[in-house]
N, C-alpha and C positions, 0 to 999 in steps of 0.2 A: 828484565827478563833476558836470559842468555839465548844465544843462537842455538838452533837445533844442531845435533852432532854432525850431520853431513855438511851443513853450511860452515860450521866452525872449522872443520877439517880443511875445507877449501881455502879458508882465510889464513890458517896457521901453517899449512904444510905445502911445500913446493911439490907439484905433481910430478915433475921430471926427476928430481933427485930423491924425493921422499923425506928430505930434511925439513925440520921446522924453521920457519922464518924467524929472524930476530925481531926484537921490539923496534918499531919504525922510528921511535924517538931517540932512544939511547943506544940502540944496537945490541943490547944485552940479550943473552940467550938463557940466563938463569936469574931469577926464577923463570920458569917457562912462560912465554907470552900468553896473554889472554886474547880472546877475540872481543874487541870493543866496538860497540855500535857508534857510528859517526853521528847518526840521527837516532834519538831514542826509539826503542822498539815500538812503543805505542804510536808515536807520530808517523814512523815509517810504515807501519802496518795500515794506518788510516790512509796514507797517501798512495801506497803501492799495492797493498793487499797481501804481501808475502814477505817472508824473511829471505833476504838475498845477500850474496857474497859482496856485492858492491857497497853495501852499507857497513862494512867491517874492516878493521885494521888490526894487525897484531901489536899489542902493547904489553909490556911487563906490568905487574900490578902497581908499581910505583908510578910509572908514566900514565897508566890508565887513570889513576886518581888525579894527577895534574891535568890531564887532558879534559876530564869531566868537570873539574872544579875551577880551573883557571883559564885554560886555552880556549875552550868553546865560547864562554861568555866574552872574552877579549876579542876573539875572531869575529863574533857577531857584531860587536860595537865597531870594530875597524871597518868591516865590510859595509855596515849601515852608513858610517861616516862618508864612505866613498860612493854612496848612492846605490848599492846593491839591494834589490828587493827579492822577496820570495824565500828568504832564509828560514830555516827551521825554527819554530817557536821555542823548541827545547834548548836552543843555543843562547837564549836571552839571559839565562842565569844558571848558576851551578845546579846540578841535579843531585847534589849530595849536601849533607850538613856536617861541617867540621870547621876547625879553626882556620883552615886555608881559604875558606869561602870568601872571607872579607877582603881579599886582595883587590886593590884597585890599580889597574894598569892603564893609565890615561893615554889617550891618543893625542900625539902632538899635532895641533891644528895650524901651526905656523909654517 
């Protein structure tokens, strides 16, 4: 589910300059960044009860896909390895189905 328009505008547009923020991963400004949920909307809504700006980052469509399918599961595994608890359940695995989902980025334990 996408952010509502007012929250999305807060995530994507600098209030002082009125310019759109670049993608936080690649720095690209084209194609226009999307507002990506850091924690899936349904889990965030269950925990917090409302759609909020702090749960979003501007990402281009390509980086949005990489974030959802590769980085969130990898980050979850890395943080769990270092003993962090209370992580969002949605980070455990990719929330999309595609060829990229099978990536295994092992954590070096040595």
